[in-house]
matplotlib code that plots the C-alpha trace (Angstrom):
import matplotlib.pyplot as plt

x = [-0.1, 1.0, 0.0, 0.5, -0.1, -0.9, 0.7, 4.6, 1.9, -0.2, 2.8, 4.9, 1.8, 2.9, 6.2, 8.5, 11.6, 12.1, 13.7, 14.6, 15.3, 17.0, 19.3, 22.7, 22.1, 19.0, 21.1, 24.1, 21.3, 20.1, 16.5, 16.3, 16.5, 13.0, 11.0, 11.9, 13.2, 16.4, 17.5, 15.8, 19.0, 21.3, 23.4, 24.2, 24.1, 28.0, 27.4, 24.7, 26.2, 29.1, 27.3, 29.0, 26.4, 29.0, 28.7, 25.2, 23.9, 24.9, 22.6, 23.1, 21.7, 21.0, 19.1, 17.4, 16.6, 13.1, 10.2, 8.2, 11.0, 13.0, 15.7, 16.2, 17.6, 19.2, 19.6, 21.6, 21.2, 23.8, 23.1, 23.3, 22.6, 23.7, 22.0, 21.1, 19.4, 16.2, 16.1, 13.7, 16.4, 14.0, 16.7, 18.4, 14.9, 14.6, 18.3, 18.5, 15.0, 16.2, 16.0, 11.8, 11.6, 12.9, 10.5, 6.6, 5.6, 7.9, 7.2, 9.2, 10.2, 10.8, 12.5, 11.3, 12.8, 10.0, 6.0, 6.0, 8.7, 5.9, 5.1, 8.3, 9.6, 6.4, 6.4, 9.9, 8.6, 6.1, 8.4, 9.2, 5.6, 6.5, 2.7, 4.0, 6.2, 6.3, 9.2, 8.5, 7.8, 7.1, 4.1, 1.0, 0.6, 3.8, 2.8, 4.7, 3.5, 4.9, 4.8, 6.8, 8.5, 9.8, 13.7, 11.8, 10.1, 6.0, 4.9, 3.8, -0.3, -0.1, -2.5, -4.2, -1.7, 1.0, -1.0, -2.9, 1.0, 2.4, -0.8, -0.1, 4.2, 2.7, 0.5, 3.1, 5.6, 2.7, 2.4, 5.8, 6.8, 4.4, 5.5, 4.3, 2.5, 0.2, 0.2, -0.7, -2.4, -6.0, -5.1, -3.6, -6.3, -8.8, -5.9, -6.6, -10.5, -10.8, -9.1, -12.1, -15.1, -17.7, -15.9, -18.5, -15.9, -13.8, -14.9, -13.0, -13.0, -11.1, -10.1, -9.1, -8.1, -9.1, -11.3, -7.7, -7.5, -11.0, -9.9, -6.6, -4.5, -2.6, 0.7, -0.6, -2.6, 0.5, 3.0, 0.6, -1.4, 0.8, 0.4, -1.9, -3.4, -5.1, -3.8, -5.7, -5.7, -7.0, -8.5, -9.5, -11.2, -11.2, -13.4, -14.2, -16.8, -14.9, -12.4, -9.9, -7.8, -7.3, -4.1, -3.6, -1.0, 0.3, 2.2, 3.7, 2.1, 4.8, 4.0, 6.8, 9.1, 11.5, 12.6, 9.7, 11.4, 14.5, 15.1, 16.9, 19.8, 22.6, 20.3, 18.8, 15.2, 15.4, 14.0, 11.5, 8.2, 9.8, 8.6, 5.3, 6.9, 5.4, 2.2, 2.5, 3.4, 0.8, -2.1, -0.3, -0.1, -3.3, -5.0, -3.1, -4.5, -8.0, -7.8, -6.5, -9.9, -7.3, -9.0, -8.1, -9.5, -6.9, -7.1, -4.8, -4.2, -2.1, -1.0, -1.2, 0.5, 2.9, 5.9, 5.5, 6.8, 4.8, 3.5, 1.5, 5.1, 4.5, 8.5, 11.1, 10.2, 6.2, 5.2, 2.4, -0.2, -0.5, -3.6, -1.6, -2.0, 1.6, 3.3, 6.1, 8.8, 10.0, 14.0, 13.5, 11.1, 12.8, 11.8, 8.0, 7.6, 7.7, 5.4, 2.9, 2.8, 2.9, -0.4, -1.5, -0.2, -2.0, -5.3, -5.1, -4.2, -6.2, -9.7, -9.2, -8.6, -5.6, -3.5, -1.1, 0.4, 2.8, 4.1, 5.7, 8.2, 10.8, 12.4, 15.3, 18.8, 20.6, 18.6, 20.9, 24.0, 22.7, 21.5, 21.6, 20.3, 18.5, 17.3, 14.9, 15.5, 12.9, 11.7, 9.3, 8.5, 8.4, 10.3, 7.7, 6.6, 10.4, 11.0, 7.5, 9.0, 12.6, 10.8, 8.6, 11.6, 12.7, 10.2, 8.4, 12.0, 11.9, 14.8, 14.8, 17.5, 16.8, 17.5, 18.0, 14.5, 15.9, 13.5, 15.8, 18.6, 16.9, 14.3, 16.8, 17.9, 14.6, 14.9, 13.1, 13.4, 9.4, 7.8, 7.0, 9.6, 11.7, 10.9, 14.7, 17.5, 20.6, 23.1, 23.0, 25.7, 23.5, 21.6, 19.5, 17.1, 15.5, 15.9, 13.2, 11.1, 10.9, 10.1, 6.2, 6.7, 6.5, 3.0, 1.6, 4.0, 0.7, -1.3, 0.9, 0.2, 2.1, 3.9, 6.1, 8.6, 10.1, 12.1, 12.8, 14.5, 16.5, 15.3, 11.8, 13.5, 15.9, 17.9, 15.4, 12.4, 9.0, 10.1, 7.3, 9.6, 7.4, 3.9, 5.0, 6.4, 3.5, 1.1, 3.6, 3.6, -0.2, -1.1, 1.6, 0.3]
y = [-0.2, 3.4, 6.1, 9.7, 12.4, 15.9, 16.2, 14.7, 14.1, 11.9, 10.0, 9.0, 7.6, 4.3, 4.1, 2.1, 3.1, 6.5, 7.9, 11.0, 12.3, 15.9, 17.4, 17.9, 21.9, 20.8, 18.5, 20.8, 23.8, 20.9, 20.5, 17.2, 19.0, 21.3, 18.5, 15.5, 14.7, 16.1, 13.6, 10.5, 11.0, 12.7, 10.5, 10.7, 14.4, 15.2, 13.2, 14.8, 17.8, 17.1, 14.8, 15.3, 13.8, 13.3, 13.1, 10.6, 10.8, 9.0, 6.9, 6.5, 4.2, 3.4, 1.8, 4.1, 3.3, 4.5, 2.4, 2.9, 4.1, 1.5, 2.4, 5.1, 6.2, 9.5, 10.2, 12.6, 13.6, 15.7, 19.7, 19.7, 18.1, 18.2, 19.5, 15.7, 14.8, 16.3, 18.8, 16.8, 14.0, 11.4, 8.6, 9.3, 9.4, 5.7, 4.6, 5.8, 4.5, 1.1, 0.6, 1.0, -2.3, -4.4, -2.9, -3.7, 0.1, 2.4, 6.8, 8.6, 12.2, 14.0, 17.8, 19.3, 21.8, 22.8, 21.8, 20.6, 18.4, 16.3, 14.1, 12.9, 11.9, 9.9, 7.8, 7.0, 5.6, 4.0, 1.7, 0.6, -0.8, -4.4, -5.4, -8.7, -11.3, -15.1, -15.1, -17.2, -15.2, -11.8, -10.2, -7.9, -6.0, -3.5, -0.2, 3.0, 6.4, 10.0, 12.7, 16.0, 19.3, 22.7, 23.7, 25.8, 22.0, 23.7, 20.6, 20.4, 18.7, 15.8, 17.2, 14.6, 14.3, 12.5, 9.6, 9.1, 8.7, 7.0, 4.6, 4.6, 3.4, 0.6, -1.2, -0.9, -2.7, -5.4, -5.3, -6.2, -8.6, -10.7, -13.9, -14.1, -17.2, -15.3, -12.5, -13.3, -11.0, -12.6, -11.6, -8.6, -6.9, -8.3, -6.7, -3.1, -2.8, -4.3, -0.8, 1.3, -1.0, 1.1, 4.4, 5.8, 8.3, 5.3, 3.2, 0.1, -1.8, -5.2, -6.7, -10.5, -12.7, -13.1, -9.9, -8.1, -9.3, -8.1, -4.4, -4.8, -4.8, -8.3, -7.1, -7.4, -11.0, -11.6, -11.9, -13.6, -15.5, -19.1, -17.9, -19.6, -16.8, -14.7, -11.6, -8.2, -4.4, -3.1, 0.6, 2.3, 5.8, 8.6, 11.2, 14.1, 16.7, 19.2, 18.3, 20.7, 18.1, 14.8, 12.2, 8.7, 6.7, 3.5, 0.8, -2.0, -5.8, -8.6, -10.0, -12.8, -12.3, -15.5, -13.9, -15.9, -18.2, -16.1, -17.5, -15.5, -17.9, -18.1, -16.8, -13.6, -14.8, -14.4, -11.2, -11.2, -10.7, -6.9, -6.6, -5.5, -2.2, -0.2, -0.9, -1.4, 2.6, 3.0, 2.2, 3.2, 7.0, 6.3, 5.6, 8.3, 10.8, 8.8, 9.2, 13.5, 13.9, 15.3, 17.6, 16.6, 13.2, 10.6, 7.0, 3.8, 1.9, -1.6, -3.9, -7.0, -10.3, -13.5, -13.8, -17.3, -20.8, -22.6, -24.5, -21.2, -18.3, -15.9, -16.7, -14.9, -14.2, -13.4, -10.1, -8.3, -5.9, -3.1, -1.1, 1.6, 0.2, -0.4, -3.7, -5.3, -8.0, -10.3, -10.9, -10.5, -12.2, -10.5, -7.7, -8.0, -5.5, -2.0, -4.3, -4.4, -0.5, 0.2, -1.2, 0.6, 4.1, 3.3, 2.9, 5.6, 8.2, 7.0, 6.9, 9.5, 13.5, 13.8, 16.6, 13.6, 10.3, 9.4, 5.7, 4.0, 0.5, -1.6, -1.3, -1.7, -3.2, 0.2, 2.3, 1.7, 2.0, 5.4, 7.0, 5.0, 3.1, 5.8, 7.9, 6.6, 7.3, 9.9, 10.3, 13.0, 14.7, 17.7, 20.1, 21.8, 17.8, 16.7, 20.2, 19.2, 15.8, 16.9, 19.7, 16.4, 13.9, 17.4, 17.7, 13.9, 12.8, 10.0, 11.0, 11.4, 12.3, 13.1, 10.6, 11.8, 12.2, 12.0, 10.2, 11.1, 9.2, 6.0, 4.8, 3.2, 0.5, -0.7, -0.8, -4.4, -6.3, -7.1, -4.2, -1.7, -2.2, -5.0, -5.0, -5.0, -2.5, -3.2, -1.3, -2.4, 0.5, 3.1, 4.7, 1.5, 3.1, 5.8, 3.0, 1.7, 4.6, 5.3, 2.2, 3.1, 7.2, 5.1, 3.5, 7.3, 9.8, 10.2, 11.6, 14.5, 13.6, 15.1, 12.2, 11.2, 7.7, 6.6, 4.1, 3.0, -0.8, 0.4, 1.9, 0.6, -2.6, -2.6, -4.7, -7.2, -5.9, -3.1, 0.9, 2.1, 4.4, 6.5, 6.9, 10.1, 10.9, 10.4, 11.9, 15.2, 15.4, 14.8, 17.3, 20.6, 19.4]
z = [0.3, -1.0, 1.0, 0.5, 3.6, 4.0, 7.7, 9.1, 11.7, 10.2, 7.9, 11.2, 13.1, 12.3, 11.1, 12.4, 9.8, 8.4, 5.3, 5.0, 1.6, 1.0, -0.8, 0.7, 1.5, 3.8, 6.0, 6.2, 7.2, 10.1, 8.2, 9.5, 13.1, 12.1, 11.8, 13.5, 16.9, 17.5, 20.1, 18.2, 16.1, 17.7, 17.8, 13.8, 14.1, 13.6, 10.6, 8.8, 9.6, 7.2, 4.7, 1.6, -1.7, -4.7, -8.2, -7.2, -3.1, -0.1, 2.4, 5.6, 8.1, 12.0, 14.5, 16.9, 21.2, 20.0, 20.7, 17.4, 15.2, 15.0, 12.2, 10.2, 7.0, 5.0, 1.6, 1.0, -2.6, -4.8, -4.7, -8.6, -11.5, -15.0, -18.2, -19.3, -15.9, -14.1, -11.7, -9.7, -8.9, -9.1, -10.2, -7.2, -5.4, -6.5, -5.4, -2.0, -1.1, -0.9, 2.2, 2.7, 1.3, 4.0, 6.5, 6.9, 7.4, 6.5, 6.4, 3.5, 4.4, 1.1, 0.7, -2.5, -4.1, -5.7, -4.9, -9.1, -8.2, -6.4, -8.7, -10.4, -6.5, -6.4, -9.1, -7.6, -5.0, -7.0, -7.9, -4.9, -4.6, -6.1, -6.6, -7.8, -6.5, -5.7, -3.3, -0.5, 2.9, 0.8, 2.6, 1.2, 4.1, 4.0, 3.6, 2.7, 3.8, 2.1, 2.9, 1.2, 3.0, 1.3, 2.0, 5.0, 6.3, 5.6, 4.2, 0.8, -0.1, -2.5, -5.4, -7.8, -9.6, -7.1, -7.1, -9.8, -11.5, -8.4, -9.0, -13.0, -12.3, -9.8, -12.2, -15.1, -13.2, -12.1, -15.8, -17.0, -13.6, -14.1, -16.3, -19.4, -19.1, -16.6, -18.8, -22.3, -24.9, -23.4, -19.9, -20.5, -22.3, -19.6, -16.8, -18.7, -19.5, -15.0, -14.3, -16.1, -15.2, -14.3, -15.3, -17.7, -19.0, -20.0, -23.0, -24.4, -27.9, -28.8, -32.2, -32.0, -34.2, -38.0, -37.1, -37.2, -40.9, -42.1, -40.6, -42.4, -39.5, -41.2, -39.5, -35.7, -37.0, -39.1, -36.0, -33.1, -35.7, -34.5, -30.8, -28.4, -27.1, -29.9, -31.2, -30.8, -30.7, -27.6, -27.7, -24.7, -25.0, -22.3, -23.6, -21.1, -21.4, -23.8, -24.9, -26.9, -28.1, -29.1, -28.5, -29.2, -26.7, -28.8, -26.9, -28.1, -26.5, -27.2, -24.0, -24.6, -27.9, -28.7, -32.0, -34.1, -36.4, -36.1, -33.1, -30.3, -29.1, -26.2, -23.6, -25.1, -24.8, -21.1, -19.8, -23.0, -20.4, -20.5, -24.2, -22.9, -21.0, -23.6, -23.8, -20.0, -19.6, -22.1, -20.2, -17.2, -18.3, -19.8, -15.9, -14.9, -17.1, -16.6, -12.4, -12.8, -15.4, -17.6, -20.2, -23.4, -24.9, -24.9, -26.9, -26.0, -28.8, -27.0, -30.3, -27.9, -29.3, -28.0, -30.7, -30.9, -32.8, -34.9, -37.9, -38.3, -37.7, -39.9, -42.1, -43.4, -46.7, -46.3, -47.7, -45.2, -46.6, -44.0, -42.3, -44.0, -47.8, -48.0, -48.1, -46.4, -47.4, -44.0, -43.6, -39.2, -37.6, -34.6, -35.8, -35.1, -32.9, -35.6, -37.8, -34.9, -34.0, -37.6, -37.5, -34.4, -35.6, -39.0, -37.5, -35.3, -37.8, -40.3, -37.8, -35.8, -36.2, -33.8, -32.4, -31.9, -31.7, -29.4, -29.4, -26.9, -27.6, -26.1, -29.5, -30.0, -28.6, -30.2, -28.0, -24.8, -27.0, -28.5, -24.9, -22.8, -19.4, -18.6, -20.8, -23.3, -27.2, -29.0, -32.6, -33.9, -37.0, -35.2, -33.6, -31.4, -30.3, -29.3, -27.6, -25.5, -25.1, -23.5, -21.1, -20.4, -19.6, -17.3, -15.3, -14.8, -14.4, -17.0, -19.0, -22.5, -25.2, -29.5, -32.4, -35.6, -38.2, -41.6, -43.8, -46.7, -45.0, -43.8, -45.6, -47.7, -45.4, -45.1, -49.8, -51.0, -54.9, -54.4, -52.0, -50.6, -48.0, -46.1, -42.0, -41.2, -42.2, -44.6, -42.3, -38.3, -38.2, -39.4, -36.4, -36.2, -33.6, -35.4, -38.6, -36.8, -35.8, -39.7, -40.6, -38.3, -39.8, -43.0, -42.8, -41.4, -43.4, -45.7, -42.9, -41.8, -38.0, -35.6, -34.4, -31.5, -31.0, -27.3, -27.5, -23.5, -24.0, -21.4, -18.8, -18.8, -17.6, -15.1, -12.9, -13.9, -13.0, -14.8, -13.3, -14.6, -17.1, -19.7, -17.2, -15.9, -19.2, -21.3, -18.6, -18.4, -22.4, -23.1, -19.8, -21.1, -25.0]

ax = plt.figure().add_subplot(projection="3d")
ax.plot(x, y, z, "-o")
ax.set_aspect("equal")
plt.show()
C-alpha cells in the first residue's frame, strides 16, 4: 500500500522505519532537526552536518532506541544536477530509498526544492511498491507512507496528479514483472479493461484474431497468429466533456518475444516478458490521466501479441500488406514490434482526428547503445513535439534524449526488390534506433500527423524488474499538449 499524507504527524503515526530524503544543503542547514525529534537522531547529527553527496548521493542507516521508529535512513542527494539530468533528482530518490523494501511499515519524508517535483519523486517511490512477487515469505501487508516538505520544513499537500501517476507506475511495474504465461495478450487486455470498469468516461473495444484481418490489421495478425492466445488490438477511449485536443498513446505489447523463426539464441530470450513495457507504460499513463481528470481526449491503443514459434508462424520472405496499404517483406521475424506498432499508429491516424500520436516501445537494443540505460530515445517529425518531450522528461524525471529524424537518409535501409519495404535494416551500424522509428513513420507519413516515438528498451526494465518508465513522461506530455 502506498499512501500520501498531508501532515508529518499523520505520516509518522505508524512508522517502524523512517527514510528522510533531502539535498546536501538541506542536511547541512540541519533541516531534519526542524521537522523531526532531534534526540531521536542525535547519534547521527555530527555525520549528517558534514554530509557530502558526491556525484550520485549517499545513504546513512542506523538503528535507534525509539520504541516506535526502530530504524532510520538518511538519503543525501547531490545539490547540482547536469543538464542531461532532471532537477527532480528522481533517479537518486529511487536509488537511495531501497531500505524501505525491508520493512513492513515505512515513512518517507521528501524534501523538495519545488512543489512540482512531487509527481516525479512520488513515481520514484512507487517503483518500490512491487505488486507482483512469488518470493516465499513476501507479504502484501507492507505499507509506505509519504509526506513532502519544502526547504523551510512546510508540508506540501499532495494533489491528485501525485497519487494518479504513482498508481499508474505501480501498475506498469506489475504488468512487466508478471510471467508471460500468466500475462498473455488475453490476460493483459482483460486486466487493462478491468481498471476502468464502471467508469462512464472510458469506453473499450477489442479486435482479435481473424477480425484483425477484416480491419486490415494484417501486421498484428501475422506476428501473433501462431500463439495459443489470439493477437489483438485493445482500444481504450477517454472522452471528457468539452475536450479541446485529442491524443493517441500507442503501446507495443509483445507479451513474450521468442524472436519467432529468427529465434533468439544464447540466452537472449531470458527477460523477454519485458517486451510489453511500452504497452504497460501506456496503460499506466492512460490510467493516470483518467484518474487526474485530464481535459484532453486520450485514446490508448495496445497491439497485444506473443511472438511465438510453430507451424503457423509468419516467416522470413513473407510479404504482409499493412493497415497503411503498404507492403512489407519480412527479413527478420525478430523485428516484430515495429510491425505491430505500424499497424496501430496507422489505425490511430486514419480513424481519429489527432493532435498528436505517441508510440512507446521496447523497440531496439540499439537504444541502449545510443542513449544508455536511463534515457529513452525519442524521434519526432516535428521540432515542437520533440521539445515537448524533452521538457516532459526533465519535469517527470523520465529522461529522454532526441535521436535523428531524417527519412531521406534512413528509408533506403528498408529497400526491397519485391515489396514497398523490408522490416529490418541493411546496415545495423546506421542509426538503428532512428531507422526502426522510421519504419513506423513510413506508415503514417501521408497523414502528416504530429508523431512522437519513444524507444524505452533500456529504462523500462532495470535489474530484472519493470520500472514503470514512460508513465510519468507520457502523463506530462499529454497534460502539457
